[in-house]
Each structure stands twice: as structure tokens, then as C-alpha cells.
N, C-alpha and C positions, 0 to 999 in steps of 0.2 A: 893329325889333330882335328882338322876340319871334318874328316869323315866321322870321327867319334862324336863331334858336336852335332852333326846331322842326325846320327843315330839317337843321341840323347833327346834332341828336339822331337824327332819322330815318335819316340817312346812316350814322351810327355804328352804330346798331342793325342796320341792314341788312347792313353789312360784317361785323359779328360773326356774324350768322346764316349768311352765306355761308361764312365761315371755319369755323364749327362744322360745317356740313353737309359741307364738303369733307374734313374730318378724321374723319368718322364711318366707321369701318371695319366697321360692322355692315351696310353695304350692299354688294351685289355687282353693282350696276349700274355699267357703265363711265361715266366722265365724259362728259357730253353734249358735243355740238359747242359750242365756246366761243362765247358770244354776241357777243364783240367781233370775231369773225373770220368769213370767208365760209362759207357753208353748202354751197358746191360750188366746183369748180375743176379745173384740169388735174392737180393732184397731190394725192393723199390722204396725210395725215401723221398718225401716232400718236405721242404723246409721254408718257413717264413719267419723273418726277423722283424721286430718292431721298427727297425731303422729302414726297412725295405731293401737292405743290401742283398737279401735273398727273398724273392717274390714268388712263393710257391715253387721254388726251384726244385727240379727233379734230378735225383742222383741214384746211383746204384752201388751197392757193395756186395762182396761175396762172403760166404761163411768162412770163419777162421778154421784153419787146420791145426792151430796150436792149442795146447791145453789152456783152459780159461783160469787165470789166476786173478782176474780183476776184482777189486773190492767194490767197484761201481757197477755191479751186475744186477739187472732186474730179470727174474726168472718167471716166466708165465706158467700157469697151471690150468690146462684145459679140463681137468677133472673137477675143478671148482667152477660151478656155473651159476650165473645170475640171470638177468632178463634177456629175452630175444628182442633184437632191434628191428623196428619198423622202418626207420630212415631219418633223414636230415634234410632241411631245406629252408625255404623262406615263403613269405606271403606274396601271392600274385594278386595284388589289389588292382582296382580300377586305375589308380594313378600309375602303378607299375606298368600295366598293359598299355596305357596311353603313351607313356614315354617310349616303350619298346616299339610301338607302332609308328613313332616319329622317326625312327632310325631307318636307314636304307635296309632293304631286304638282306643284302650281303652282310652288313655289319651286325644286324640283329641275329641272323643265323650263326655267325661266328661267336657272338656272345652267348647265345643259348646253348650251342654245342660245348663251349668252354664250361658252362655252368652245369648242364644236365647230362651230357654224354658220359656213359660209364666207360667207354673205350677211349675217347679223345678229350675228356674233360674231368671236372670234379665229381661228376656222377651224383649230383643232388637228387634225392629220392623221395622226398615228402614235401608237399606244398599245401598251403592253406588259402582258401578263397572265401569271399563273403557270399552269404545267401541274401541276395539283394545288395543294398549299399553297405559301405563301411565308412569310417571317418576319413578314409583315403579313396573316395569315389568322386566322380565328376559331378554328381548331384545326389540328392537324397531320394530314395525310391525303394519299393519292394516289387516283387513280381505279381502282386495282387492288390493293387491300390484302390480298386473299385470292387465292392461286394458282388458276389455272383461268380460261381466257379468258371463260367465261360469267359471271365475277364482275366484269368491267370495267363501270364505270358512272360517270357524272357524279354528283358528290356534292351534298349539300344546300347547301353554300356556293355552288356554281355555279348550281344550279337556283333558289335563293331570292334570291340577291344578284347574282352576277357576270353571269349570262346576261341577266336582266331589264335590268340597266344597259347592257350592251352593245347590246341591242336598241333601247333608247331612244337611245343615241348613234348607232347606225346609221340610225335613222329621221331624225335631224337631219343626219347626214353619211354617206350611203351609201358613199362612196368611202374612208372611213378605213381605214388599214392597221393590222393587228393582229399583234404579235409575241408568241409564246409561249415561256416559259422555265421549265424544271423546277428546283426547289430540291433535290429528292431523288427517287430512284426509289422504288418500293415497297420496304419494309424487307426483304422476303424475297429481294430481289435483291442485297442488300449482304453484303459480307464485311469482316472486320477489316483484312486486307491481302491482297496478291496472292501472298504466300508461304504463309501458313497457310491461307488460304481458309476461315476459320471464320465461321459465321453471325454477323451483326452486327445485333442487334435494337435499333436506335436511329435516330431521325430525324436526329440530328446526327452528322456525320463518316461514316466507312466508305468503302468503294470498291465499284464495280460488279463483280460476279462475272462473269468472261468467259463462264461457262456460260450466263448469261442475256442475252447480247448480242442474240440473235434475238428473245427475248421483249420486251426493252426497245425494240427497234426497232419491233416490232408495236404496243407501247403508244403510241408517238408517232403512228404512222399512225392508230390507232384513235381517239385523242384528237382529231386534226385532223378525222377523218371525223364524229365525234360532234358537234363544234361546227358543222360544215357542215350537218348535219341540222337544227340550230337556226337556220340561216340566217346563220351567222357564218363567214366565210372567214378562214383564218389565212395571212397573207402571208409570215411568216418565223418561224423558231425559232432559239434558241440551244441548244446541246447540254446545257449545265449552267451555271446561275447560279453565278458565283464559284467556279470549280472548284478554286482553291487555298485556299479558306477552309474550314477544318475546324470552326470554332466556331459558325457561324450556327445559329439555330433553323430546322431543316430545312436540311440541307447534305450535300454529298458531295465528297470529294476525287477529282479526275479529272485525271491528268497529261496532257501533250500526247500521250504515247505511247498512253495509253488512249483518248483522244478520237479520235485518228487511226484506231486499230484499230476502235473501235466504229462510227464513221461509214463507214469503208471496207468493213467486213465485213457491217454490218447496216442502220444507219439510212439511208444513202444509197441502196443498192439497193432497200430496201423502199419508200421514198418514190417511187422511180422506177417500181417495179412497180405501185404503186397509182395511177399517173398523177397524182401530186400535184406541183405545181410550187412548193411552199413552199420559200423560200430557207433555207439552213442557214448560220448564222454560228458561227465558232469562238470559243473563249476566253470572252468575257463577264466580264472581270475587270479588275484594276488595271493602270495603265501600268507599274508597277515589278515586276509578276509576284510581288508579295509578297516580293521580295528572295530568291527561290529561284533559285540560280544555274543549276540544271539545267532550269529552266522558262523562262528568258529567251527572248524571241522566240517564245513559245509558238505562235502561228499560223504563223509562217514555218517552224518545224520540221514542223508538220503538212503544209504545202504542199510540202515537199521530196519527199514521196511524191506524184507527179503523179496517180496513180490515186485517192488519197484527196482530193487538192486539187480534183479535178474536181467533187466533190460540194459544195464550200463556195463560197458566194457571196463570203464575206469574213470579217472578224473584228469583234467587238464589244468595247467598252472601258468601264470605270468609272474614276472619278478619285479613289478613296480612298487612293491611293498613287502616287507618281511624278509625271511631268510630261507635259503634252499633246504635247510634242515627240516622244514615242514614236510618235504617230500618223504623223507625217511620216517617221520612220525606217522604219516598217512599209510605208508607201506606197511609199517609194523602193525597198525590197527587192522588193515585189510589186505593181507598179502595175496589174496585171490584176485584183487583188482589191479588193473594196469595204471600206469602213470605216463603222461606225455607232457612235454613243455611246448607251449604253443605261441608265446609271444614275448618279445623283449625289443626295446628300441634304443637307438643312440641318437644324440642330438646336441644342441648347443649346451644343454645343462650338464652334460657329462663329457665335454670335450670330444665329441663323437668322431671327429675327423683326425684325431691325433692317434695314429696307429701305435706309436710307442707306448702310450698309456693304455689304450683300449684293448689291444690284442691280448695282453696278459690278463687283465681283469675279466674280460668277457670269456676268455678260454677257461679261466678258473671257476667263475661263478655260473656261467651259462652252459658252455659245451661239456666240459668234463664234470663240472659240478652237478649238473642235472643227471647225466648218464651214470655217474658214480652213486647217485641216490635213486636209482631204479627207473629212470625215464626211458621209455622205449623209442621215443622220437624227440627231436629238437627242431623247432621251427622258429626262425626269427621273423621280425616284422618286414616291412616293404623290401622286396628284392631290389627295386630301382626307383629312386626319386631323381628329380632334376637338381641342378646346382642352386636353385632358389627354393629347395625343400618342398617341391610340389609335383603335380598339382595338389593343392590342399584347400580346405574349406574353413570358413569361420566356424568356430566351435570344435574343430578338430585340432590336431597338433600342427602348430605353425613353426615349430623349431626342430622337427625330426629330420634326420638324415636316413638315406637308404643303406642297405647292405652295400650297394654301389650307388654312386651319384653320376648322372650323365650331364654333360655340358649343354645347358639349354640353348646356347647360342648356335650350336651346329648339330646337336644330337649325335656326336661322334666321340668326343673325348670322355673317357670313363675313369673315375677314381674308385678304387676298391677299398672299402672300409673294413673294420674289424669283423663285422658280422659275416661278411662274405668269406673271409678266411677261416673263421672258427667252424662254420658249417662245412666248408670245403675240406678242411683237414680231417673231419670225421667221415664225410661221404666218400672221399677219394679212396679210402682203404677199408672202411667198415660198410659192408653191403647189407641190404635188407635180408633179414633172416639170420644174420650173425648173432652169436651168443656172447654176451660179456662174460669173460672168464677171470680167474684169479691171476694176480701178479704181485710179486713181493720181492724184497731184497733191498737194493740201494735206496736210501732215503736221504734227502738233503733239503735244506730250506729252499723254498720256491719251486720244488720239483713236484709235479702232479702228472699222473698218467692213468690210462685205462687200457685194458687188453681185451681182445676179441678173437673168436674163431668163426670164420665165414663158412657158409654152407658148402663151399668147395674144398674145405679143409685148410685153407690158408689162414695164417695168423695175421693179426693187425694190432698195432700199438699206436696210440696217439699220446704224445708227451709234450709238456711245456716246461721250459727252463726259465723261471722268473728271477734268475740271478743275473748279475752283470758278467759272470765268469763263464767261459766256455767249459763244457764238461764232456769228457770222453766217457760215454756210457755204453755198456755191453748189455745186449739182450740175449737171453738163452731160453730155449724151449724144451730142454731135456735131451735133445739130440744134437742140435746145432747152436752155435752162438756166433755173434758178430759184434763189432764195435763201430761207433760213429761219433765224431766230434760235434756235439750239440752246441750251437752258438748261444751266447748269453741273450736273454730276452727274445726267445724264439719258441716256435711251435714246430714239432716234427711228427710226421706220420710215417709209419713203416708197414710194409706188407710183404710176407714171404710164404713160400710153401714149406710144409714140414717134411 
């Protein structure tokens, strides 16, 4: 009897220890392969639950040798092809880089490998950086704050924080794609409006003086070349972050008419003359065009001038207003142009640290929602902020959380939020160059999914179960099939060879 009591006490204490460990958010090591499951198999599976009972847990299952009779079968169709994927990731802002640089080199490397390594981590593959400052920079600046081309230079925020972090990321994932976006041009290029054309000495608001179109086009080219000299290739740019937002810390208003003229007359030809194949994306703002009637269908109006349209790869969108259905509308109007999703944030206003709530909504609306509406890439906002939501600046967001938040007291403990998981679940199994393919069959309330074929022939499926019930779901590719118990309120990613 005494022996049985000891065994019961031991079992109880061990279960408490396991539960405590699994809930410790000061660790940024992904959940190990579950000991109760296989350590290898035909299919690799990653699972995250809103309760964090499974924290990007890695499991394996084998193909079934039995005849498939399951009514809960999703069958993928590689003959039905949609867009080719560029990648998934987060913004590497000045604030993010500052926080990363406060970590010990060992901890920083561990986190960056977990995030960007295709072999040993999530394999995030597309990041966004600011051309000059953003609203999450340590100060407001551009790389050309004094007129005269001899005064162009990368600034201390870039040389001390952003570039060193980019080089560390590239050492881990040399193929990562980088997008650049300006929040503001140099202030000396701004005017109050296009009628008065009076100098506008402010980082916030203003418009680009047409007199400086050629200079501003040169600025983009010079910035891309300066980064290239550091070993950093810029895959794509947007012309202006949130061009309809006059209030941001570092901002500028740029109508579709202005963006069309600037790219047609200056930016496009200058990139071409410099033999730069950097993609240009239009717009880079909200689905609802901030309810400005004359700016509705912003990219479509730009494309209506075919000479200007030839310089644009496509358009970029944020989700701070409107509905993701706008993506499909734009795609239907111009199926020859690409779509990318470039920014979304979490914060105090949407219960951003509540994974149980945010994981489901962000997966549905952002990750799968944009991909299933033709986006080639998905990029969320700050990769890392500290636990005081910074560093931030007056005039910028004071209530934002990062994809992860690092403990400001010691720059060690990390809390991973929904945006980290939603991007990671895509990037872990869907690799750059993958094609989104057809998938059909089992449908149920709260079930959303997307299927892909990677360039190596492997299949990938990313699926969310926004019900409270566990669901045994079978995936079939025409040759093989397998089943997996998908927990309630979870996201699951699968990858297998055909």
C-alpha cells in the first residue's frame, strides 16, 4: 500500500512538472517531438493549439495501407493550379533589430535559427524593412536628409542594428526575400499640397513635390545599391507605406495619380536604367482605401495606364480597414498582376496576447484568408517588440505587440504570439516557389485549409480547426492517404512526398 502511494505521488508530481513546463512562455524552444508518437514517418506534422497544450509540436504519421472509407477526407488536386508563392515572414523594423541586439549572441542565434532556418526552424522566407525610418524606428530619419547627392548615406540605425541583423538572418537563410518600404521621403522633398507647393518641414503628412520626382527615384536606386554593397539584395519595394494615412509617425499622402506619375516618370525608368530587377508593388494600404471615394481601386486606376502598369509587379495590402474579399476583386480585374499582403498588427485593441482568440481569427483572416485570395506572400508587422510594446515613438503605435515579445527586464524570456504561429505554420511546409493547388472534400463549420505543391514535388496542407471538437481528418493525394486527429481550436501543417 505504501509503495502504491509513493507511485501515485510520483506520478502526480511528474504530471505537474510537465504541465508547468509546457506553460512556461519564457522559453522560445519549439515543443519537442511528442514522446508518445513516432520520431519519423511519411508525413511531417506541426500542431499549435490556442491553449498552448501543443506549441508547434512536431509529429509524424505514415501513409495508411487500408482502403480509405473516411467521410472526413480532403483530397488535393495538383492539376488545379493557382498562384506561385514567394514566402512568409515579418517586418524587421528598427525596434525589432534593437531588441534582438540586446539579447546575448547565443540566445539571438537560437531564436533566429528557430525562426528562419529551413532545416532547423520555421523557415520564414520573406521579410520587410523600412527605407529610412518607420513608426517603429529609434528616431525619424531618411538616408538623404540634406540635399546634394554626396549627402546620401546609410544611417546609424541601419549600420548598428538593421544591417547586422539582416546579415545574421542571411547567414541562416541565404535565400530569404527582402521587401523595402518608405514611410516618408526626405523632408526637403515634401510640400503642403500640390496646389500651393509650399515647403513642408514635417515627418508626418505632406506630399511629394513633383519637382523632386527624379531625385526621389534616384534615392530608391541608391538605397537598393547601398544595401547590395552590404551583401543584401532587395527583392521588392512598395512605393509608399500606407499612402492614404496622413497621421502616422513618419508618413506621406500619395494619391494613385501621384504614385502612377512618379513610377511612370521616374522610379520605373531609373530602376530599369540601373539594371535592377527589384519588383515594384503599388498601394501598400488597407482593403477599404480608408473610405476615400476617389481612391477606391487604387492599383487598378494605376494599371489603367499601361505604360505605368508595365513597371508594377502588382499591389500590396494591409487589413486595418475593409475586408479580404477586396483581394479577389482586384485579382478578377487584373489577373495578370500579383498580390501580396504586407502588414497586420496585434495589440491591446484586439486582445493581441490572447492566443486562444487570436490564433483562430488571424489564421482565418490573415494567413489562409489572404493566400486563398491569391496573395503570393504574407508578411506581418514587427517580428519582435519588448514587453513594454517598444521601443516606440510618440505618433506611432503605443499599443502594439510583436509577433513575439521579449522580456525587457532581461532580454531572455520570449512570449510567442499569434502572428509568429500563423506565419510559421505556412513557412514550415510551404516553400518559396510552391504552387497553391486545388483541395476539396470534407467541409465543416470552422474548417479552413489550403494546399500546395513545393518545387521538390512534396505536398503541403495548412489547416485550421476553429471548432471546440477534435476532428479525425484524412488527407489524400490520389496515391496515398493518411489520417490525423486534429485538436479543437488548432492549426495544423502537413508536408509529405508523393
